[in-house]
C-alpha positions as CSV (number, residue, x, y, z in Angstrom):
1,X,15.8,3.9,-8.3
2,X,13.9,6.8,-6.7
3,X,11.6,7.7,-9.6
4,X,9.4,4.7,-9.1
5,X,9.2,5.5,-5.4
6,X,8.3,9.1,-6.1
7,X,5.5,7.8,-8.3
8,X,4.3,5.3,-5.7
9,X,4.2,8.1,-3.2
10,X,2.2,10.4,-5.4
11,X,-0.3,7.6,-6.3
12,X,-0.7,6.6,-2.6
13,X,-1.6,10.2,-1.9
14,X,-4.2,10.2,-4.7
15,X,-4.9,7.6,-7.4
16,X,-4.4,9.5,-10.7
17,X,-4.2,9.1,-14.4
18,X,-0.8,9.5,-16.0
19,X,-1.6,13.0,-17.1
20,X,-2.9,14.0,-13.7
21,X,0.2,12.4,-12.1
22,X,2.6,14.4,-14.4
23,X,0.7,17.6,-13.5
24,X,0.8,16.9,-9.8
25,X,4.4,15.8,-10.1
26,X,5.3,19.2,-11.7
27,X,3.7,21.0,-8.8
28,X,5.1,19.1,-5.8
29,X,7.6,16.2,-6.1
30,X,9.1,17.8,-9.1
31,X,10.6,20.6,-6.9
32,X,13.1,18.1,-5.5
33,X,13.0,15.1,-7.9
34,X,12.7,16.0,-11.5
35,X,11.4,13.7,-14.3
36,X,10.1,14.2,-17.8
37,X,6.5,13.3,-18.6
38,X,7.9,10.5,-20.8
39,X,9.9,9.1,-17.9
40,X,6.9,9.1,-15.7
41,X,4.7,7.3,-18.3
42,X,7.5,4.7,-18.9
43,X,7.8,4.1,-15.2
44,X,4.0,3.7,-14.8
45,X,4.3,0.8,-17.3
46,X,7.1,-0.8,-15.4
47,X,5.3,-0.4,-12.1
48,X,2.2,-2.0,-13.5
49,X,4.3,-4.9,-15.0
50,X,5.9,-5.4,-11.6
51,X,2.5,-5.7,-9.9
52,X,3.0,-2.6,-7.8
53,X,0.2,-0.6,-9.4
54,X,-2.9,-1.3,-11.5
55,X,-5.1,0.7,-13.8
56,X,-8.5,1.0,-12.2
57,X,-11.3,-0.4,-14.3
58,X,-13.2,2.3,-16.3
59,X,-16.9,2.7,-15.5
60,X,-17.6,2.9,-19.3
61,X,-14.8,1.6,-21.5
62,X,-14.0,3.9,-24.3
63,X,-11.1,4.0,-26.8
64,X,-8.3,6.4,-25.8
65,X,-9.6,6.9,-22.3
66,X,-7.1,7.9,-19.6
67,X,-6.2,5.1,-17.2
68,X,-6.3,6.0,-13.5
69,X,-3.8,4.1,-11.5
70,X,-3.8,2.9,-7.9
71,X,-1.1,1.3,-5.7
72,X,-1.4,-2.4,-4.9
73,X,-0.3,-3.9,-1.6
74,X,3.0,-5.0,-3.2
75,X,3.7,-1.4,-4.2
76,X,2.9,-0.1,-0.7
77,X,5.3,-2.8,0.7
78,X,8.0,-1.8,-1.8
79,X,7.7,1.8,-0.8
80,X,7.8,1.0,2.9
81,X,10.9,-1.1,2.4
82,X,12.6,1.7,0.4
83,X,11.7,4.3,3.1
84,X,13.4,2.1,5.8
85,X,16.5,1.2,3.7
86,X,19.7,3.1,4.6
87,X,21.1,5.3,1.9
88,X,24.3,7.4,2.0
89,X,24.2,11.0,0.8
90,X,25.1,11.4,-2.8
91,X,28.0,13.7,-3.8
92,X,26.8,17.1,-4.9
93,X,26.8,17.9,-8.6
94,X,26.5,21.6,-9.3
95,X,27.3,22.9,-12.8
96,X,27.6,26.4,-11.5
97,X,30.3,25.5,-9.1
98,X,32.1,23.7,-11.8
99,X,31.8,26.8,-14.0
100,X,33.4,28.9,-11.3
101,X,36.3,26.4,-11.0
102,X,36.7,26.6,-14.8
103,X,36.6,30.4,-14.7
104,X,39.6,30.3,-12.4
105,X,41.5,28.7,-15.3
106,X,40.1,30.4,-18.4
107,X,38.8,33.7,-17.1
108,X,35.6,34.9,-15.5
109,X,34.1,36.7,-18.6
110,X,30.3,36.4,-18.2
111,X,30.5,34.7,-14.8
112,X,29.1,37.6,-12.8
113,X,26.1,37.9,-15.0
114,X,25.4,34.1,-14.6
115,X,25.8,34.4,-10.8
116,X,23.4,37.3,-10.8
117,X,20.9,35.3,-13.0
118,X,21.2,32.3,-10.6
119,X,20.7,34.6,-7.6
120,X,17.4,36.0,-9.2
121,X,16.2,32.4,-9.9
122,X,16.9,31.3,-6.3
123,X,15.2,34.4,-4.9
124,X,12.2,33.6,-7.0
125,X,12.1,30.0,-6.0
126,X,12.4,31.0,-2.3
127,X,9.5,33.3,-2.6
128,X,7.4,30.5,-4.2
129,X,8.3,28.1,-1.5
130,X,7.5,30.7,1.2
131,X,4.1,31.3,-0.5
132,X,3.4,27.6,-0.5
133,X,4.3,27.4,3.2
134,X,2.0,30.2,4.2
135,X,-0.8,28.8,2.0
136,X,-0.6,25.1,2.7
137,X,1.2,24.8,6.1
138,X,0.0,27.3,8.7
139,X,1.0,26.1,12.2
140,X,-2.5,24.9,13.0
141,X,-2.5,22.6,9.9
142,X,0.7,20.8,11.0
143,X,-0.9,18.6,13.6
144,X,-0.5,15.2,12.0
145,X,2.7,13.3,11.2
146,X,2.1,13.3,7.5
147,X,1.5,17.1,7.5
148,X,4.7,17.6,9.6
149,X,6.7,15.4,7.2
150,X,5.4,17.2,4.1
151,X,6.2,20.5,5.8
152,X,9.7,19.3,6.6
153,X,10.3,18.5,3.0
154,X,9.2,22.1,2.1
155,X,11.4,23.5,4.8
156,X,14.4,21.7,3.3
157,X,13.7,23.4,0.0
158,X,13.3,26.8,1.8
159,X,16.6,26.3,3.6
160,X,18.4,25.3,0.4
161,X,17.1,28.3,-1.4
162,X,18.2,30.6,1.5
163,X,21.6,29.0,1.4
164,X,22.0,29.7,-2.3
165,X,20.7,33.3,-2.0
166,X,23.2,34.0,0.8
167,X,26.1,32.2,-0.9
168,X,25.5,33.9,-4.3
169,X,25.1,37.3,-2.7
170,X,28.4,36.7,-0.9
171,X,30.2,35.3,-4.0
172,X,29.1,38.4,-6.1
173,X,30.3,40.7,-3.4
174,X,33.6,38.9,-3.2
175,X,34.1,39.1,-7.0
176,X,33.5,42.9,-7.1
C-alpha cells in the first residue's frame, strides 16, 4: 500500500509527468522504496481512477504528449490519513543473512567474496548519502519542519549504511 503514497508524496512536492516522476523517484524516494517504472505508471492510472490525482490540461493538445499530474484534495487527504495511521514494523528480509545461515549448512565457499562485495556496495552508498547530506542539507538549510523531516529520512539511510559497513567489516574479520 505504500507505493501510491510514495507517488502522492512526490507529486505533492512537484507536479510531474510520469517520466519526470520515475526519474525523480530513482534519485530520492527510490533509495528507500523501490519500484519499477512500469509499477509507477500503473499506479498513476490507479490513482487517477480513484480521484486522487489528475492529469493537468495541456496548453496545446498534441498526440503522444506527456501528461503532467497533480494531486487532488482527495489524494492529499488520503496521504494525510496514511501518515497518521499506526503501522507496526515489518520483519526484516535480508537475503545476505539467509545466505549466511545456509552457508552454515552447506559450506561457506564464495561467501567471503560476497560479503566483501556487499561491504564495497554499502561503503559506496554511504559515501553517496554523505555527499547528498553535505550538498542538500547543510545546517543552515534545515530550519523548516519539511527540511528537517527530509534530512531525518536521509540520516536514517546514513545510519543504516554505517550499520552494514560496521557489521560486514566485523563479520569478515570473524570469518578470517
